[in-house]
N, C-alpha and C positions, 0 to 999 in steps of 0.2 A: 504494500500500500504506500503510495507516495505521501511524503510529509505534507500535511495540510497547514496552511497559515491561519493564524488567528485573525479573523476578519474585523474584529472590534478593536484592533490595535493599529495605529498608523505606523509609518516608517520609523518614528522616534519611540515607539512602544507606548504611546499614550492612548487611552481609551477614547473612542469616538463612535458615532453612529455611522453605520455603513451607508454609502451613497447607493441607492437602488434606482436612481432616476433613469438610467439607461437600460435597466433590465426589462425584459418583456413580461407582460401580464400573462400568467398561465393559471390554470385550475390547480389548486394546491389543497392537499388533505393531509392531516396528521391524526394518529390515534395514540393515546397515552394511557397508562394505567397507574393505579395506586391500590394498595391493600390496607385494610384495617384488621389487625389481629387482636382478638379479645376472648374473654371467657365465653363458653357456650351460652350461658344465660344472657349475656350482653348481646350476642349475635341474634338470639331469639327475640329479645326485646326490640332491637333495632329493626329487624326484618318484619316483626309482627306488629309494629306500630304502637307498642304499649309503653313508650317512654312518656314521662310527665311533661316534657317539653313539646310533645306532639309528634307528627309524622316526620321522622328523621330522614327518610328516603326522599320525600318531596322537597324538604328544605335543602338537603345536600345537592340534589339535582339543580335546583334554582341557584344555589350558591356557586356551583361549578360553572354554570352558564354565565352568571354575572361576573365571575372572576375572569373568565376567558375574555370578556368584553373589556376588561380593565387591565389586561396584561401590560400594555405599554406604560401604564401609570405605576405598575409594581416593579417591573424589570427595567432598569434605567436605559438600556440601549436598544430596546425593542421599538420597532415602528408601530404606530397605531394602524390597525388593519381592519378594513370593512369585512367583517365575518359574514358569510352567507349561510352558515350552519354551525351550530354547536349542539352536541347531544351528550348526555351523561347517563350511562347505564350502570346500575348498581345491582349486584347479585351476591347471594351467599355462595361462597366457594366450597365451604364445608362448615362444620359446626363451630370453628374457631376463626374463620376468615371471611371477610367481605371484600369483593373485588369491584373496583370502580374502573370503568373504561370510558374515556372521554374522546370524542371526535370533534375536530374543528376543520372547517373548510372555508375557502375564499377563492376568488379569482383576483390575482394581484401580482405584485412584483417581489414579494418575499413570502417565506413559508409561515406555517401556522403551528410549528412544533411547540413553541413556548405557550401558545394559547391552549393547546391540548394538555400540556403538562400542568399548567396553572389550574385548569379546570379540574383535572383528576386530583391534584393535591389539595385543592380547596374543598372539594366534595368530601375527601377523606377527613380533613381537619374539621369539617362541619359535623360529620358523624361522631368524631371524638367529642366535640363540644356538646352535642345533643345527649351523649351517653356517659359523660365523665362523672356524673353524680353516682352512677352505679359501678363504674369500672375505670379508675384512674390509671390502671396499668396497661391500657390499650396501647398498641404500637401502630403507627402509620409507617408503612414500609413499601418497598418495591416500586417506587415512583420511577417510571422510565417511559421512553418513547418506544412504542411497539412497531409503528410503521409510519412512513411518510411518502407522499408522491407529489410529483410536479416540481418544476423549477430546474435550474441549470445542473444542480448536483444529482438529479435523478431520484430514483426510488430507493427506499430503505425498508427492510423488514428484519426485525430482531429475530435471531435464530432461537429456536425453542430450547 
């Protein structure tokens, strides 16, 4: 694999926002995940909607979507992106893990990897917040990009 350059550093090593003005607009898509590891009773409460704070799944989905839309405000060198789609899917992976999968799409000059990652991690943190009264030992883990398509760098799919 050829050595990649860090695009957010200029020739003097200073942080800067990447100039995307000359890049072609293409359809771009990214999928990211996060997991929440918790006690079986916590997973049951979250998935069953029996938390005192309300429907954790609905709140986490909305939080993930809202976070994706605010990525450029949270990550200093990200461009604001007109998102055409954001979805957040939440499922119980087993009796001790919940998996969040976030998808972000746009047609534009830069990718949506960060938007998908911010959506997945924010949804996971929201589940933590909703259930922390019953399980402060929960762990948010496995935040990663699963796949991306579009743009000059081509497609990426994480190996299983």
